[in-house]
C-alpha positions as CSV (number, residue, x, y, z in Angstrom):
1,M,48.4,59.9,45.2
2,A,49.8,63.7,45.5
3,R,53.4,63.7,46.7
4,K,53.4,65.9,50.2
5,P,55.5,68.7,49.9
6,A,58.5,68.8,51.5
7,K,58.6,70.5,54.9
8,A,60.6,73.4,55.0
9,H,63.6,74.4,57.2
10,P,63.7,77.4,59.1
11,A,65.6,80.4,57.8
12,I,68.8,81.1,59.1
13,S,67.9,85.1,60.3
14,P,71.5,87.1,59.8
15,S,72.9,89.3,62.7
16,P,71.4,92.8,62.7
17,V,75.3,93.7,62.1
18,A,75.6,91.6,58.7
19,M,72.2,93.4,57.6
20,R,73.5,96.7,58.1
21,E,76.4,95.7,56.3
22,N,74.2,94.3,53.2
23,R,71.8,97.2,53.1
24,R,72.6,100.0,50.3
25,A,72.2,103.9,51.2
26,K,73.2,106.9,50.2
27,V,73.3,110.5,51.8
28,D,74.2,114.1,50.5
29,V,76.7,115.9,52.8
30,N,76.6,119.6,52.1
31,F,79.7,121.9,53.2
32,E,79.6,125.9,54.1
33,D,82.5,127.0,54.0
34,Q,83.8,126.9,50.1
35,S,87.5,128.0,50.9
36,L,87.9,124.8,52.8
37,L,86.7,122.5,50.0
38,V,90.2,122.1,48.1
39,P,92.3,120.9,51.5
40,L,88.9,118.6,52.2
41,F,89.0,117.2,48.8
42,G,92.6,117.0,48.6
43,Q,94.6,117.0,45.6
44,F,92.9,115.1,42.4
45,D,90.7,114.9,45.5
46,A,93.1,112.3,47.2
47,N,91.7,112.8,50.8
48,L,88.0,111.4,49.2
49,V,89.6,108.5,47.4
50,Q,91.8,107.7,50.8
51,V,88.3,107.2,52.7
52,E,86.7,105.4,49.9
53,N,89.3,102.6,50.0
54,R,89.4,102.8,53.6
55,L,85.6,102.2,53.4
56,G,84.5,100.8,50.7
57,V,82.5,103.6,49.8
58,F,81.9,106.0,46.6
59,I,81.7,109.6,46.8
60,S,81.5,111.9,44.4
61,A,81.6,115.5,45.1
62,R,79.8,118.5,43.3
63,G,80.1,122.3,44.1
64,N,80.2,122.0,48.2
65,A,78.5,118.9,48.3
66,V,79.5,115.6,48.3
67,Q,77.7,112.2,47.4
68,I,78.5,109.1,49.8
69,E,77.0,105.4,48.5
70,G,78.1,102.5,49.8
71,P,77.2,99.7,52.8
72,E,75.1,101.5,55.3
73,D,77.2,101.0,58.1
74,S,80.1,102.3,56.1
75,V,78.4,105.3,54.4
76,A,77.6,106.4,58.3
77,R,81.5,106.5,59.0
78,A,81.9,108.3,55.8
79,R,80.3,110.9,56.5
80,D,80.9,111.4,60.2
81,I,85.0,111.2,58.7
82,L,84.0,114.1,56.5
83,N,82.5,116.1,58.8
84,K,85.5,115.7,61.2
85,M,88.2,116.6,58.5
86,Y,86.2,119.9,57.5
87,D,85.6,120.9,62.2
88,R,89.6,120.4,61.7
89,L,90.4,122.6,58.5
90,A,87.6,124.8,60.4
91,M,89.6,125.1,63.0
92,G,93.0,126.1,61.6
93,Q,94.6,122.2,62.4
94,D,96.5,120.4,59.6
95,L,95.0,118.2,57.5
96,G,97.2,115.4,55.9
97,S,96.8,111.6,55.1
98,G,97.8,110.8,58.9
99,E,95.0,112.8,60.2
100,I,92.5,111.7,57.9
101,E,93.9,107.8,58.6
102,A,93.4,108.4,62.4
103,L,89.9,109.6,62.2
104,I,89.3,106.5,60.1
105,A,90.6,104.1,62.5
106,M,89.4,106.1,65.2
107,S,85.3,106.6,63.3
108,N,84.5,103.0,65.2
109,E,85.4,104.0,68.5
110,P,82.7,105.7,70.6
111,T,84.4,108.3,71.9
112,L,85.1,109.9,68.6
113,E,81.9,112.2,69.2
114,G,83.2,115.0,71.4
115,I,87.0,114.6,71.1
116,L,86.6,118.4,69.8
117,R,83.9,120.0,71.1
118,G,84.2,117.7,74.8
119,T,81.5,116.7,77.1
120,P,79.8,118.5,80.0
121,D,81.5,116.1,81.9
122,L,85.4,116.3,80.3
123,P,86.8,119.2,78.4
124,P,88.2,119.0,75.0
125,V,91.0,116.9,74.2
126,M,93.7,118.9,72.7
127,I,97.6,120.3,73.5
128,R,98.2,123.9,72.3
129,T,101.9,124.6,71.1
130,R,103.1,127.8,69.2
131,K,103.1,125.6,66.0
132,K,99.7,123.5,65.8
133,T,97.1,122.3,67.8
134,I,97.2,118.9,68.7
135,V,94.0,116.2,69.0
136,P,94.2,112.9,69.6
137,R,95.0,110.2,66.8
138,S,93.9,107.8,68.6
139,A,91.3,106.4,71.1
140,T,94.5,105.4,73.5
141,Q,95.7,108.9,72.8
142,I,92.5,109.9,74.5
143,D,93.5,108.9,78.3
144,Y,97.0,109.3,77.5
145,M,96.5,113.2,76.9
146,R,94.2,113.2,80.1
147,A,96.9,111.4,82.4
148,L,99.6,114.0,80.9
149,A,97.5,117.0,82.3
150,R,96.5,115.0,85.5
151,D,99.0,112.6,86.7
152,D,102.7,113.4,88.3
153,I,104.2,110.8,86.6
154,I,103.3,108.4,83.3
155,F,104.5,105.6,81.8
156,A,103.6,105.1,78.0
157,L,103.8,101.7,76.7
158,G,103.4,100.5,73.0
159,P,105.4,99.9,69.9
160,A,106.7,102.5,67.3
161,G,104.6,104.9,65.7
162,T,101.9,105.5,68.6
163,G,102.8,108.8,69.4
164,K,104.0,108.3,73.1
165,T,107.2,110.4,72.8
166,Y,105.7,112.9,70.8
167,V,102.3,113.9,72.7
168,A,104.4,114.0,75.4
169,V,106.7,116.7,74.1
170,A,103.7,118.4,72.9
171,Q,102.4,118.9,76.2
172,A,105.8,119.1,77.9
173,V,106.1,122.6,75.4
174,S,102.6,123.5,76.2
175,Q,103.5,123.8,80.4
176,L,106.4,125.6,79.5
177,I,104.7,128.2,77.0
178,T,102.3,128.6,79.5
179,G,104.9,128.9,82.7
180,S,103.8,126.1,84.7
181,V,107.1,124.6,84.7
182,Q,109.8,126.3,84.3
183,R,112.2,123.9,82.8
184,L,111.8,121.1,80.5
185,I,114.2,117.8,79.9
186,L,113.7,115.6,77.6
187,S,116.3,112.3,78.3
188,R,117.3,108.8,76.9
189,P,119.8,106.0,76.9
190,A,122.2,106.0,74.7
191,V,122.5,102.6,74.1
192,E,124.9,101.2,71.5
193,A,124.1,100.0,68.3
194,G,127.0,97.9,67.4
195,E,129.6,101.1,67.9
196,K,131.4,102.3,70.4
197,L,130.6,105.9,71.3
198,G,134.7,107.0,72.0
199,F,134.9,106.4,68.2
200,L,132.7,109.1,67.3
201,P,133.9,112.2,66.5
202,G,133.3,115.2,68.3
203,D,133.2,116.2,71.9
204,M,130.3,114.3,74.7
205,K,127.6,116.5,72.7
206,D,128.7,115.5,69.0
207,K,128.8,111.8,70.2
208,V,125.2,111.5,72.3
209,D,123.4,114.1,69.8
210,P,122.3,111.2,67.3
211,Y,120.9,109.2,70.0
212,L,118.8,112.4,70.7
213,R,117.5,113.9,67.8
214,P,114.1,112.1,68.1
215,L,113.4,114.5,70.7
216,Y,115.0,117.0,68.4
217,D,112.6,116.7,66.1
218,A,109.6,116.5,68.5
219,L,110.7,119.7,69.7
220,Y,111.0,121.4,66.5
221,D,107.7,120.0,65.5
222,C,106.0,122.2,68.1
223,M,107.8,125.2,68.8
224,P,109.7,127.4,65.8
225,P,113.5,126.5,65.5
226,E,114.8,129.9,67.0
227,Q,112.6,129.5,70.3
228,V,114.0,126.0,70.3
229,E,117.6,127.3,70.2
230,R,117.1,130.2,72.0
231,R,115.5,128.0,75.1
232,I,118.4,125.6,75.0
233,A,121.0,128.2,75.3
234,S,118.9,129.4,78.4
235,G,119.0,126.0,79.5
236,E,115.0,126.4,80.0
237,I,115.5,123.3,77.4
238,E,118.0,120.8,78.3
239,I,118.3,117.4,76.0
240,A,120.7,114.8,77.8
241,P,121.5,111.1,78.6
242,I,120.1,109.6,81.1
243,A,123.8,109.1,83.0
244,F,123.4,113.7,83.1
245,M,120.3,113.2,85.4
246,R,122.4,111.3,88.6
247,G,122.9,113.9,91.5
248,R,120.0,116.3,90.7
249,T,116.6,117.1,91.6
250,L,114.2,117.9,88.6
251,A,112.0,120.6,90.5
252,D,109.2,122.7,88.2
253,A,110.2,121.0,85.4
254,F,108.7,118.5,83.0
255,V,111.0,115.5,82.6
256,I,110.5,113.4,79.7
257,L,112.3,109.7,79.1
258,D,112.2,108.2,76.3
259,E,113.1,104.8,75.1
260,A,113.1,103.5,78.7
261,Q,112.9,100.3,77.8
262,N,116.6,100.6,77.7
263,T,117.6,101.5,81.1
264,T,118.5,98.7,84.0
265,R,116.9,98.6,87.0
266,E,119.1,100.9,88.6
267,Q,119.1,103.5,85.9
268,M,115.5,103.6,86.4
269,K,115.0,104.1,90.2
270,M,118.1,106.6,89.7
271,F,115.8,108.8,87.1
272,L,112.2,108.3,89.1
273,T,114.2,109.2,92.7
274,R,114.9,113.1,90.8
275,F,111.4,114.0,91.2
276,G,111.2,117.0,92.9
277,Q,108.0,119.4,93.9
278,N,106.0,121.3,90.9
279,S,107.0,118.6,88.1
280,R,105.7,116.2,85.7
281,M,107.7,112.6,84.6
282,V,106.4,110.5,81.6
283,V,108.4,107.4,81.0
284,C,108.0,106.1,77.3
285,G,109.2,102.5,76.1
286,D,108.3,99.3,74.2
287,P,108.9,96.8,76.5
288,R,109.0,94.2,73.5
289,Q,112.2,96.3,71.9
290,V,114.7,96.1,74.8
291,D,118.8,96.1,73.8
292,I,120.5,96.5,77.1
293,P,124.0,94.7,76.1
294,G,124.5,91.4,77.3
295,G,121.1,90.3,77.4
296,D,120.3,88.8,80.4
297,R,119.8,91.9,82.3
298,M,116.3,93.1,83.2
299,S,114.8,96.5,81.6
300,G,114.4,99.3,84.2
301,L,111.0,100.1,82.5
302,I,109.5,97.0,82.9
303,D,110.6,96.4,86.3
304,A,109.5,100.0,87.1
305,V,105.9,99.3,86.1
306,E,105.3,96.3,87.9
307,K,106.2,97.9,90.9
308,L,104.4,101.0,90.7
309,E,101.3,100.2,88.8
310,G,98.2,101.4,90.9
311,I,100.1,103.9,92.8
312,E,98.1,107.2,93.5
313,G,99.2,109.7,91.1
314,I,101.0,107.2,88.8
315,A,99.3,106.3,85.6
316,V,100.3,103.7,83.2
317,T,98.7,103.9,79.4
318,R,99.4,101.0,77.1
319,F,99.0,101.1,73.5
320,T,98.9,98.3,70.8
321,R,99.1,98.4,67.1
322,A,95.8,99.2,66.8
323,D,97.4,102.4,68.1
324,V,99.6,103.1,65.3
325,V,99.2,106.4,63.7
326,R,102.3,107.0,61.0
327,H,101.9,105.3,57.8
328,P,99.6,102.5,57.2
329,I,102.5,100.1,56.5
330,V,103.7,101.1,60.2
331,G,100.7,99.3,61.8
332,R,101.1,96.3,59.3
333,I,105.1,95.8,60.0
334,V,104.5,96.2,63.8
335,E,101.5,93.2,63.5
336,A,104.1,91.1,61.4
337,Y,106.6,91.2,63.5
338,E,104.1,90.6,66.8
339,G,102.5,87.8,65.3
340,P,102.6,84.7,67.0
341,D,105.9,83.5,65.9
342,A,107.4,86.7,67.3
């Protein structure tokens, strides 16, 4: 008696995403301006290798064309990233490993297209300074830049390396250059890290300058050094500890408070109430990195966000480790420290 064939089990269809990942693709991309090919490809094709390693594709260059081969989705992302890299160079913008890493990180975001050129509803998102043009390097930075151009007081919360302070300084420099504000005021609390300020050499400026160095660095990156020094000497740019803000009204000014998680509630209230006519305030900090001496005092940043979020004219932008735009290892360090046991 013939044996009946075993009943076939219905096949489990792979998901559309899995099917796209398993499909192989090959595309060619051509670039018109051959003078841009060397900075586009990088020394010894380092830029192409960076894209290859991050997306798992193979890129070969010949003349003014490249061929990309690999999983279909990854090939499509790599093609878009190379086109964006080329667009940056054509617009005279910098293209280093950090910028490429940012484009890779943003390539999964629906907002990537149109960031530089804008859309019918929204203008291009960028900040122009004397030395460079800054464009968003993470999805959250897009919302942040729009808030900086729109709102009166902006809270920027998140880990190191997300561009909170740097982008704010760039926006402040841009507004100072165009004359929409008359002064740029940069401040941060001088929280002592195991050493007393009184034991440091020099006058008060010498004692607090090390705490304010990141603000100087951001300024020098956006303006020629001689202009920074001239504007500091004239009072157009002021860099001072938060204690120096007491009793003042800050009108016609762009005011940035950095490392705001280390302010007390009293300091934060004092700072925010300095707000004057035709001014803008940006408050940057990481609520997870509070270093207030004593350990039992509530951060003024955390308290202010709880009280003020949702009020008209006040914006809150929250960055995460996914928005870290420094070296990729910084993102991995942040992730390790913010893990389940943190």
